[in-house]
C-alpha positions as CSV (number, residue, x, y, z in Angstrom):
1,M,101.2,88.5,76.1
2,A,98.8,89.6,73.4
3,L,101.3,88.5,70.7
4,L,101.6,85.1,72.2
5,E,97.8,84.6,72.2
6,R,97.3,85.2,68.5
7,T,96.4,82.0,66.6
8,E,96.5,83.2,62.9
9,P,99.6,82.2,61.0
10,A,102.4,84.7,60.7
11,P,102.8,86.2,57.2
12,V,105.6,84.8,55.1
13,R,108.7,87.0,55.3
14,A,111.1,87.6,52.5
15,A,114.4,85.8,52.6
16,G,116.8,87.4,55.0
17,P,117.9,87.4,58.6
18,P,115.3,86.7,61.2
19,A,113.5,89.6,62.9
20,H,115.0,88.9,66.3
21,G,118.5,89.2,64.7
22,S,117.7,92.6,63.4
23,R,116.5,93.7,66.9
24,A,119.6,92.3,68.4
25,T,121.7,94.2,65.8
26,A,119.8,97.4,66.7
27,R,120.4,96.8,70.4
28,G,124.0,96.2,69.7
29,A,124.2,99.4,67.8
30,F,123.2,101.3,70.9
31,R,125.7,99.7,73.1
32,P,128.6,102.0,72.1
33,R,126.3,105.0,72.8
34,R,125.3,103.7,76.2
35,L,128.9,103.0,77.0
36,G,129.8,106.5,76.0
37,R,127.2,108.0,78.2
38,A,128.4,105.8,81.1
39,L,132.0,106.9,80.5
40,V,131.3,110.6,80.5
41,P,131.0,110.9,84.3
42,V,134.1,108.8,84.7
43,A,136.0,111.1,82.3
44,L,134.7,114.1,84.1
45,A,135.9,112.8,87.5
46,A,139.3,112.0,86.1
47,A,139.6,115.5,84.6
48,L,138.6,117.2,87.8
49,V,141.2,115.2,89.8
50,A,144.0,115.4,87.3
51,W,143.6,118.9,86.0
52,V,141.4,121.0,88.4
53,V,142.7,119.8,91.8
54,P,146.3,121.0,91.3
55,R,145.1,124.3,90.0
56,V,142.7,124.9,92.8
57,A,145.4,123.9,95.3
58,G,148.1,126.0,93.6
59,A,150.6,123.1,93.6
60,A,152.2,121.0,90.9
61,W,151.8,117.3,90.7
62,S,155.4,116.9,91.5
63,D,154.9,118.7,94.9
64,I,151.8,116.7,95.6
65,G,153.7,113.4,94.8
66,A,156.6,114.5,97.1
67,A,154.1,115.0,99.9
68,L,152.5,111.6,99.4
69,G,156.1,110.1,99.3
70,R,156.4,111.0,103.0
71,L,154.0,108.1,103.8
72,G,155.5,105.1,105.5
73,I,154.2,101.6,106.4
74,L,153.3,102.7,109.9
75,E,151.4,105.7,108.7
76,L,149.4,103.6,106.2
77,A,148.7,101.0,108.9
78,A,147.3,103.7,111.2
79,I,145.1,105.2,108.5
80,T,143.8,101.7,107.5
81,A,143.0,100.9,111.2
82,L,141.1,104.2,111.7
83,W,139.2,103.7,108.4
84,L,138.1,100.2,109.4
85,A,137.2,101.4,112.9
86,G,134.9,104.0,111.4
87,L,133.2,101.4,109.2
88,W,132.7,99.1,112.2
89,V,131.3,101.9,114.4
90,H,128.9,102.7,111.7
91,T,127.3,99.3,112.1
92,L,125.8,100.6,115.4
93,A,123.4,102.7,113.3
94,L,122.9,100.0,110.6
95,T,121.9,97.3,113.0
96,A,119.6,99.6,114.9
97,A,117.6,100.2,111.7
98,M,117.1,96.5,111.0
99,P,116.5,94.4,114.2
100,G,118.1,91.0,113.8
101,L,120.9,92.2,111.6
102,S,124.3,91.4,113.1
103,S,127.2,93.8,113.1
104,R,129.2,91.5,110.8
105,R,126.4,91.5,108.2
106,A,125.8,95.2,108.6
107,F,129.5,95.8,107.9
108,F,129.2,93.5,104.9
109,L,126.2,95.3,103.5
110,N,127.9,98.7,103.9
111,I,131.2,97.8,102.2
112,T,129.7,95.8,99.3
113,G,127.0,98.4,98.6
114,S,129.5,101.2,98.7
115,S,131.8,99.2,96.3
116,V,129.1,99.2,93.7
117,S,128.0,102.8,94.4
118,N,131.5,104.1,94.0
119,I,132.0,102.6,90.6
120,L,128.9,103.9,88.9
121,P,127.5,107.4,88.5
122,L,124.3,107.6,90.5
123,G,125.4,104.2,91.7
124,G,123.4,104.4,94.9
125,A,120.5,102.6,93.2
126,A,122.7,99.7,92.1
127,G,124.1,99.5,95.6
128,T,120.6,99.5,97.1
129,V,119.5,96.6,94.8
130,L,122.6,94.6,95.9
131,N,121.9,95.2,99.6
132,Y,118.3,94.2,99.0
133,T,119.3,91.0,97.4
134,M,121.7,90.2,100.2
135,S,119.2,91.0,103.0
136,R,116.6,88.7,101.3
137,S,119.1,85.9,101.1
138,W,119.5,86.2,104.9
139,G,115.7,86.0,105.4
140,F,114.7,89.6,105.9
141,T,111.5,90.8,104.4
142,P,111.2,93.5,101.8
143,A,109.4,95.7,104.3
144,A,112.3,95.3,106.8
145,F,114.8,96.3,104.1
146,A,112.7,99.3,103.0
147,R,112.6,100.5,106.5
148,W,116.3,100.0,106.9
149,A,117.1,101.9,103.8
150,L,114.8,104.7,104.6
151,L,116.0,105.3,108.2
152,T,119.7,105.0,107.5
153,N,119.5,107.4,104.6
154,I,117.4,109.9,106.5
155,W,119.9,109.9,109.4
156,D,122.8,110.1,107.1
157,V,121.5,113.1,105.2
158,L,120.6,114.9,108.5
159,V,124.1,114.5,109.8
160,K,125.7,115.6,106.6
161,L,123.5,118.7,106.4
162,A,124.2,119.6,110.1
163,L,128.0,119.6,109.7
164,P,128.5,122.8,107.7
165,G,126.8,124.9,110.3
166,L,128.9,123.3,113.0
167,A,132.0,123.9,111.0
168,L,131.2,127.6,110.5
169,T,130.7,127.9,114.3
170,G,134.0,126.2,114.9
171,L,135.8,128.6,112.6
172,A,134.2,131.5,114.3
173,L,135.3,130.3,117.8
174,A,138.8,129.8,116.4
175,R,138.7,133.3,115.0
176,I,139.4,132.1,111.5
177,D,137.8,134.0,108.6
178,A,135.6,131.5,106.9
179,G,135.5,133.4,103.6
180,H,132.6,133.8,101.2
181,D,132.6,130.4,99.7
182,V,132.6,128.5,103.0
183,S,129.9,130.7,104.4
184,V,127.7,130.2,101.4
185,L,128.1,126.4,101.6
186,A,127.4,126.5,105.3
187,G,124.3,128.6,104.7
188,A,123.1,126.2,102.0
189,G,123.6,123.3,104.3
190,V,121.6,124.9,107.1
191,V,118.7,125.8,104.7
192,L,118.7,122.2,103.3
193,L,118.8,120.8,106.9
194,V,115.8,122.8,107.9
195,V,113.8,121.8,104.8
196,F,114.8,118.1,105.0
197,A,114.1,117.9,108.8
198,A,110.7,119.6,108.2
199,A,109.8,117.1,105.5
200,A,111.0,114.1,107.6
201,G,109.0,115.5,110.6
202,L,105.9,115.9,108.4
203,L,106.2,112.3,107.2
204,S,106.7,111.0,110.8
205,T,103.6,112.7,112.3
206,G,100.9,111.5,110.0
207,D,99.8,109.3,107.1
208,S,98.8,112.1,104.7
209,G,102.3,112.9,103.5
210,A,103.3,109.2,103.0
211,R,100.0,108.5,101.2
212,A,100.6,111.5,98.9
213,L,104.1,110.2,98.0
214,G,102.7,106.7,97.5
215,R,100.0,108.0,95.2
216,A,102.6,109.9,93.1
217,A,104.6,106.6,92.9
218,D,101.5,104.8,91.8
219,W,100.9,107.3,89.1
220,V,104.5,106.9,87.8
221,A,104.3,103.1,88.1
222,V,101.2,102.9,85.9
223,R,102.8,105.1,83.3
224,V,105.8,102.8,83.1
225,R,103.6,99.8,83.2
226,R,105.1,98.5,86.5
227,P,102.1,98.9,88.9
228,C,102.6,98.1,92.5
229,R,101.4,94.6,93.3
230,D,100.4,95.3,96.9
231,A,96.7,95.4,97.7
232,G,96.7,99.1,98.5
233,G,99.2,100.1,95.9
234,C,102.3,102.1,96.6
235,A,100.2,104.5,98.7
236,G,99.2,101.7,101.1
237,S,102.8,100.4,101.3
238,A,104.1,104.0,102.0
239,V,101.6,104.4,104.9
240,S,102.6,101.0,106.3
241,L,106.3,101.8,106.0
242,R,105.8,105.1,107.8
243,R,104.0,103.5,110.7
244,D,106.6,100.7,111.0
245,S,109.4,103.2,110.9
246,A,107.8,105.4,113.5
247,V,107.6,102.5,115.9
248,L,111.2,101.5,115.3
249,I,112.4,105.1,115.7
250,A,110.8,105.3,119.1
251,S,113.2,102.6,120.4
252,A,116.2,102.9,118.1
253,W,116.7,106.7,117.5
254,G,119.5,106.8,120.1
255,R,121.6,104.1,118.5
256,L,120.9,105.5,115.0
257,T,122.1,109.0,116.1
258,V,125.1,107.8,118.1
259,G,126.2,105.4,115.3
260,K,126.0,108.1,112.6
261,V,127.6,110.8,114.7
262,A,130.4,108.5,115.8
263,Y,131.0,107.5,112.2
264,A,131.2,111.1,111.1
265,A,133.7,111.9,114.0
266,L,136.0,109.0,113.0
267,Q,135.8,110.1,109.4
268,A,136.9,113.6,110.4
269,A,139.7,112.1,112.5
270,L,140.7,110.1,109.4
271,L,141.0,113.3,107.3
272,W,143.1,114.9,110.1
273,L,145.4,111.9,110.2
274,C,145.8,111.8,106.4
275,L,146.7,115.5,106.4
276,S,149.2,115.1,109.2
277,C,150.9,112.2,107.5
278,V,151.7,114.1,104.4
279,G,152.8,117.5,105.7
280,R,151.8,120.4,107.9
281,V,148.4,119.8,109.4
282,P,146.0,122.8,109.5
283,A,144.1,123.9,112.6
284,L,141.3,121.5,113.8
285,A,138.6,124.0,112.8
286,V,140.0,124.1,109.3
287,V,140.1,120.3,109.0
288,F,136.6,120.0,110.2
289,A,135.4,122.7,107.7
290,A,137.0,120.7,104.9
291,F,135.3,117.5,106.2
292,A,131.9,119.3,106.4
293,V,132.3,120.4,102.8
294,E,133.2,116.8,101.8
295,R,130.1,115.4,103.5
296,L,127.9,118.0,101.8
297,L,129.4,117.6,98.4
298,S,129.2,113.8,98.6
299,L,125.5,114.2,98.0
300,A,126.3,115.4,94.5
301,V,126.7,111.9,93.0
302,I,127.0,113.2,89.4
303,T,130.2,111.3,89.1
304,P,131.0,107.9,90.7
305,G,131.2,108.5,94.5
306,A,131.1,112.3,93.7
307,T,134.8,111.9,92.7
308,G,136.4,115.0,91.5
309,I,133.7,117.3,92.8
310,V,134.6,116.5,96.4
311,E,138.3,116.7,95.9
312,V,138.1,120.1,94.2
313,G,135.8,121.4,97.0
314,M,137.9,120.1,99.9
315,T,141.2,121.3,98.4
316,G,139.7,124.7,97.6
317,V,138.4,125.1,101.2
318,L,141.7,124.1,102.8
319,G,143.6,126.5,100.5
320,A,141.2,129.3,101.2
321,L,141.7,128.8,104.9
322,G,145.5,128.9,104.8
323,A,146.5,125.3,104.5
324,D,149.8,124.4,102.7
325,A,148.9,123.8,99.1
326,A,150.8,120.5,98.4
327,S,149.9,119.0,101.7
328,A,146.3,119.9,101.4
329,A,145.9,118.3,98.0
330,A,147.9,115.2,99.0
331,G,146.0,114.8,102.2
332,V,142.6,115.1,100.4
333,L,143.6,112.6,97.8
334,L,144.9,110.1,100.4
335,Y,141.7,110.5,102.4
336,R,139.5,109.9,99.4
337,A,141.6,107.0,98.3
338,F,140.5,105.2,101.5
339,T,136.9,106.5,101.9
340,V,136.1,105.8,98.2
341,G,138.9,103.9,96.5
342,M,139.6,101.3,99.1
343,E,135.9,100.4,99.4
344,I,135.9,99.2,95.8
345,P,138.4,96.3,96.0
346,V,137.5,95.4,99.6
347,G,133.8,95.4,98.9
348,G,134.3,93.7,95.5
349,A,136.2,90.9,97.2
350,G,133.4,90.5,99.7
351,L,130.8,90.5,96.9
352,L,132.7,87.8,95.0
353,W,132.9,85.7,98.2
354,W,129.2,86.1,98.9
355,S,128.3,85.2,95.3
356,L,130.4,82.0,95.4
357,R,128.9,80.9,98.7
358,R,125.4,81.6,97.3
359,S,126.0,79.7,94.1
360,A,127.3,76.8,96.2
361,G,124.0,76.5,98.0
362,A,124.1,78.9,100.9
363,P,120.7,79.6,102.6
364,R,118.5,81.9,100.5
365,S,115.5,84.1,101.2
366,G,113.5,81.4,102.9
367,A,115.9,81.1,105.8
368,A,115.2,82.9,109.0
369,P,117.5,85.9,109.7
370,R,120.3,85.2,112.1
371,T,121.1,87.5,115.0
372,A,124.8,86.6,115.4
């Protein structure tokens, strides 16, 4: 703004291209570099899947392809139906965290946000921005969306961190040697679960923790010249969010828990179905252990959708616990093709439809949220 308020004439410049042209040229010069940085995680994911997965599994791509070739139309239809059922059950938790949000719109938020998140490394932020824009177009307030994002993510992380311990218990009951790597992952999951649960409990019992986080956010916002516009700053907003969330949790914790646990159970069933459709299915305890590892490694979003990292981890666990090499790799790739890959075109089509409706004059943020 200071540059716009100056009244003295600008100095005469030598002949040549205008200043803004040179800045545009400079910005354009950085685009290949930015593109290169964006492609590095994608290349890493592709290398992990194409090169590391077969070596971890101990099977050639020809054997993996032969296992995938066993799939028929009926098997694909059953996998698709179970995948969609899991997404729909998940709406129980999503609607509980945002009163007034219908199951249909919760499904839509989930699939479109995941579509964006699975394309980009660290794409969760982009997916959240998209979900925020959609919720505002339906009339929900920023505070309602912030509470929704906070609670759904807390419950999601809690379930993911609890699974490795349950998997280790299941292997012990089935008298299957978990091995060193699985035991280490399970132990890490338990430790992270305790730490995360303690932090969430601390935030839920008083304002001091939320206020401290808000002050830290205020400090960062001032340094990047994006101060919080609320009267009390980010600290005041954080305290208000904590109090609103505590009130909602008191009435909605049951639906949040059931929705997240049921979704995880159907995802585990989806993995079992994928493995059974391509070959010899391992014991249930082994399948659940691989699923628990997948849920834990999905938090490592270094690559888009944690692709490559998850496939390597799941295949390694299945192989270490005695699963058939080619069937394990094929089942894991099929499972991830649905839980990550299928969300991209389906969610992308939904996003395109929503964008066209919005540009055609659909109700925007001023409209009251619907409940149906």
